[in-house]
C-alpha positions as CSV (number, residue, x, y, z in Angstrom):
1,X,-9.3,-8.8,3.0
2,X,-7.7,-5.4,2.5
3,X,-9.3,-2.3,1.6
4,X,-7.2,0.6,-0.2
5,X,-8.4,4.2,0.2
6,X,-7.1,7.2,-1.7
7,X,-7.7,10.4,-0.2
8,X,-7.2,13.8,-1.8
9,X,-7.2,17.6,-1.0
10,X,-11.0,17.8,-1.6
11,X,-11.8,14.6,0.4
12,X,-9.9,13.7,3.6
13,X,-9.3,10.1,4.7
14,X,-12.5,10.2,7.1
15,X,-14.7,11.6,4.1
16,X,-13.4,8.8,1.7
17,X,-13.9,6.1,4.1
18,X,-17.3,7.2,5.0
19,X,-18.3,7.4,1.3
20,X,-16.8,3.7,0.8
21,X,-19.0,2.5,4.0
22,X,-22.1,4.1,2.6
23,X,-21.7,2.8,-0.9
24,X,-20.8,-0.6,0.4
25,X,-23.9,-0.5,2.7
26,X,-26.0,0.2,-0.3
27,X,-24.5,-2.7,-2.2
28,X,-25.2,-4.9,0.9
29,X,-28.9,-3.8,1.3
30,X,-29.4,-4.2,-2.4
31,X,-27.7,-7.8,-2.5
32,X,-30.2,-10.5,-2.6
33,X,-28.2,-13.0,-0.9
34,X,-26.1,-12.8,2.2
35,X,-22.8,-11.2,1.3
36,X,-20.1,-12.1,3.9
37,X,-17.3,-10.0,2.1
38,X,-19.4,-6.9,1.9
39,X,-20.4,-7.5,5.7
40,X,-16.8,-7.7,6.6
41,X,-15.8,-4.7,4.5
42,X,-18.6,-2.6,6.3
43,X,-17.5,-3.6,9.7
44,X,-13.7,-2.8,8.8
45,X,-14.7,0.6,7.7
46,X,-17.0,1.2,10.7
47,X,-14.3,0.3,13.1
48,X,-11.7,2.6,11.2
49,X,-14.3,5.6,11.4
50,X,-14.9,5.1,15.1
51,X,-11.4,4.5,16.3
52,X,-9.2,6.9,14.2
53,X,-8.3,10.4,15.1
54,X,-9.1,12.0,11.4
55,X,-7.7,15.4,12.0
56,X,-4.4,13.9,13.4
57,X,-4.2,11.7,10.3
58,X,-4.9,14.4,7.8
59,X,-2.1,16.5,9.4
60,X,0.2,13.7,9.0
61,X,-0.5,12.9,5.2
62,X,-1.8,16.4,3.8
63,X,1.5,17.9,3.2
64,X,2.3,15.1,0.7
65,X,-0.9,15.8,-1.2
66,X,0.0,19.6,-1.2
67,X,3.2,18.5,-3.1
68,X,1.0,16.6,-5.6
69,X,1.9,13.3,-4.2
70,X,-0.8,10.6,-4.0
71,X,-1.4,9.1,-0.6
72,X,-2.9,5.4,-0.2
73,X,-4.3,4.1,3.0
74,X,-4.7,0.3,3.5
75,X,-7.1,-1.3,5.9
76,X,-7.2,-4.7,6.9
77,X,-8.7,-6.8,10.0
78,X,-6.8,-7.4,13.1
79,X,-8.9,-9.4,15.5
80,X,-11.3,-6.9,17.1
81,X,-10.1,-3.8,15.3
82,X,-9.0,-2.7,12.1
83,X,-5.4,-2.1,11.3
84,X,-4.3,0.6,8.8
85,X,-1.3,2.2,7.6
86,X,-0.4,4.9,4.8
87,X,2.1,5.4,2.3
88,X,3.0,8.2,-0.1
89,X,2.9,7.1,-3.8
90,X,4.6,9.2,-6.5
91,X,2.3,10.4,-9.6
């Protein structure tokens, strides 16, 4: 499973990931059956939020957003942590 997140100038990567986490938690609680995919997504987002330096990341990618480009973060499980990378996407 991979998660793609798209921060912008009004919502940094930490805020974007937190909103995705909260939305996924809500869907998980509303689900009438056990949903392993949602559980995995929640865990990946939780680990990302707890283990990354949001300010450092924002300082790395924000100049591209200021230039009018898009940035995409990709998260995926990597054992007991969440691996991530980001890339600049031309509009």
